[in-house]
Phi, psi and omega in degrees: 000313181292327181292337177290319182280319186261354179054052177292149179054051180297130181286346180236142174257137179255115180255121179249136181221130177234122179233124179054039177084355178259120181256136176239142181238128177235139174247126178236157180283133180275092185299314180299321179291320178297316178295322178298317178298316181297318180295317180295318179293321179295317178296318179296316179296318178299317180298317179296313180297318179300316180296318179294322177294318178297320178299316179296320179296315181293323177294320178298313181296323177296319179296313181297315181293326176294321178293322178294321178297319178296321178296317178297316179297319179294321179300316180298320179292316180293322179295321177293326180286325181288315182097175184275342189279331183270089185287328181293318178291324178295318178295319179296319178295319178294323177296319178296321177296316180297320179295318180295321183287320188263356181281156178282132185246130175264103183272345182093351180274336179247159177293147186265024179296309185268357184278344182276356179279125182286144175277135179268101180222127176247099179249112179238094182281348179290339181271354180285126179277124180258000000 
C-alpha cells in the first residue's frame, strides 16, 4: 500500500539533464532494485516450498511411527494369544513384525520415486538358536 503512494523501489530511474536551457530526460532500468526484488521473491518462494516439504516429511514420519506402534501392540497381543510353547508360530510372528517394521511404507505424503526400490534385507529368524 505504501509503495503505491511513495513509489518505493522504483524499477526505473529518471535522469534529467539540462544544458544551455535544453533539458533531456532519460529513463533507465534500475538494475540493483530489480535484482533485490527478484532475490526477495525467490527467498520467500524457497521458504514456502521448504516449509511444505518439511510438513510432508513430518506427516510421513508420524504415519510410519504410528504404524510401527500398532505393529508392536499387535505383536504383544498375538504373542500372548499364541503362548510360549509354540515356537514356530512365535518365530513366524516375529518375522512378520520385523518385515512390517523395516519395509518401506508409501504413506502418500512423500513422492513415491524412491519408495519402489526394494530393501535388501535377509532376516532369517528360523536359524536363531533359542
